[in-house]
N, C-alpha and C positions, 0 to 999 in steps of 0.2 A: 450478509453479515461476514463476523468476522470469522478463519477455521481455525483448528488447532495445525501445527504446520512442528517440525521433526525439528529443533537445532541440534550442534551440537556442544553449545554451552548450555542453554540453559534447559533441554528435554521439548518439549511441549510450549509451542508459546501462538498467541493471538496475531493476524494476522489478517489485513484485509479493509473493504466500507463498510461502513460502521450505520448509515442513512443513505440514501437510495435517488437524495437530491445532494447533496454534495460529492464530490469525487475525489474527499483525505480519507487515505488510511491508513490505516492503525499500525504497528509495530508493537508490538505488548506496550510501553509507556511514550511511543515513539510516533509523532505523527507527520503522515507529510501529505500534499499531495501526486495523487495520483501522477498526473501529469510532469511532476516532476520526478517521480520512479523513471515513467515510461524515458524524461532526455537523459536523467541518470543512466538510463543501461543503451540509449540509443550510442552515445559520448560513448561508455566500454567494448559496443561492438565495432566504433570504427577502428579501436586501436588489436595492434594483433598481440596477440597476450605475453607478456614477459611474463620470470618470475617469481616474478611479485608486481603488482599493479595496486599503486596508493591513489587515492582521491577523496574528497571531503562530501557530506552532503548535510545540506538545510534539513532541521527537521526540529519539530516540535517538539517539544518532553515533557510530559504532565507528571509530578512530582509523588503525588498517592492519587491513590480510589477517592476519596471525596469528591477533590479538583476534578478527574476522569467522569467520573460519573457511573450510571448502572446500566451498560442497555439493553437487560432485560425488562430490567425496570419503566425505562425510558420507552422501549416498543410499546410496552402494555400501560402507556399514560400516567406511572400510579407514582414512579420516583422519578422526575427530570430536574433533579440535581447539579453539579458539574458539566461541566463541557457539553455531553454525551446529550445531557437532560435541554439543554437550553440548545442546540441543534433540534432534534425533539422535539422542544415547543414552537417553533420555528415551522418546521417540518413533520410534520406527526407520520409515524407509522401509515402506514393507506387501510382506509375499510376497506378493501377487498382483499383476499388470495391473489388476483390473479393481476394487481395492479404491484405487486410486488414482482419488480425488474430497476433494476443500476440506470438509471439515465442520462443517458451516452451526453445530455448537456448539464451535467451538472458541476461541469467545471466555471457554466456561469454567475453559479452563486459564491466565487472562490473567493471575493471580494470581502462580502459576508462575512463569509465563514477565518479566514485570515485574519481580517477586525474582533471576529469574536473570541477567538481559540487564546488569543493576548491577554486574553484576563484568566487564563487558567494556567498560559504553558510558557518557560522562556525558548526563547528561540535561541539555537545553539547550532555549529558543524559541528560532525562528528566525523571517524575515517569510516574509508571505504574502503577493506581493502580485500584482494585479492592476490591467493599460496598455490597458485599453480601442482608444485611440490608435492604440497600436502593435498590436496583438494581443500580445499579450505577456503571458503569467502565471510570474513567480517564486515556487518552493518554498526557501528557503533561499538555498543560490548557483545552483539548477537554474533555465535558463528554456525556456518551452514555450507555441507557439502553441497558439490553444483548442481543433484543428485535434488533435494529443497529449495537449494534458491530458484534450481528451475520452475519451481511449482511457486511462488511467492508470483514469480515472472508467467507461468500460464495464468494461476487466479484472474492480475490483474487483464488481460490477452483475454480470457472469457468473459470477466465483467463479475464475477465472485459466485454466491451461493443462487445468486439468485438472478443470473445472468444478465446482459445487456438487454436492454426490452429493445424488440422487434428486433433480435437477433444486431443490433448496427454498433458497433466500434467508434469511443470517439477519431478525431481523425487521428490526437496526439499516441492514440495505444496501437493507429496502423501505422505510426511512419516508425513505432516501434519493432515492429513486427516486421517493414519491408527491411527494417538495419540490421535484426537481427537474420535475415537470412540471405545478406548480403557476405553477413563478416564471416571473418576466416579464423575468426579469435574461440580459441578452443571450450571458452565456458562456455559456452552455447552450444557446444557435441550434441546431438542423436533429442536437439531441445522444437518440438516441432507445436508450431503452433494453428491449427485448424476449424 
C-alpha cells in the first residue's frame, strides 16, 4: 500500500507499491518499477556526492485521477476503472488478510504491467537532482530533504506496508542495500537497512 511521505514541495504525497503482484511503485502521479528505482539508487551510491548531482529517471506519468483509478475501490473490487483498476482485474486483492504480502517475484509481471500502463500514461524522463548544500533531493517536480528521501528507500527495502512475503527481498533490493552500505555518498549517511 502506498503511504504518505513528507515532501518539501507538495506536503504529504503518496509513495509505494499499490498491488502485491507487481513491483511497480507510484510517487503521486509518477509510476516506475521498483527494480528501476533500486538501480537508480545503486547508481547514486557509486558516485561520491558533489555539491550538485543530476541525472534523469524514466517514469510513466498519469495525468488525471480517472486514468489512474481508485486504489481503495480497486482493493474492494467495486471500482475497477483506470490503470489501477485494470491491475486489480488481473491481480485481485487477496481473500485472506494473511496473504497480503508484497510478492518478491512481482518483477516477473513487468512485461504485462508495462504494456498495460502504456494505455493510460505517457513515458517521460524526469530530472533527479541532489543539492547537497541545501539538503534537497528533487524527483521531477517533487522535493525532499535527505531524511524524507531515505524513508522512500527504506519503504522499498522492507516491502512497503505489507512487507515482503516470507521476509524475502528480491535480488535488486539486496543489490541496492549492498551498494548503499559500501557507498561514501553523504546522501546515505545515517540510513540503516536492517
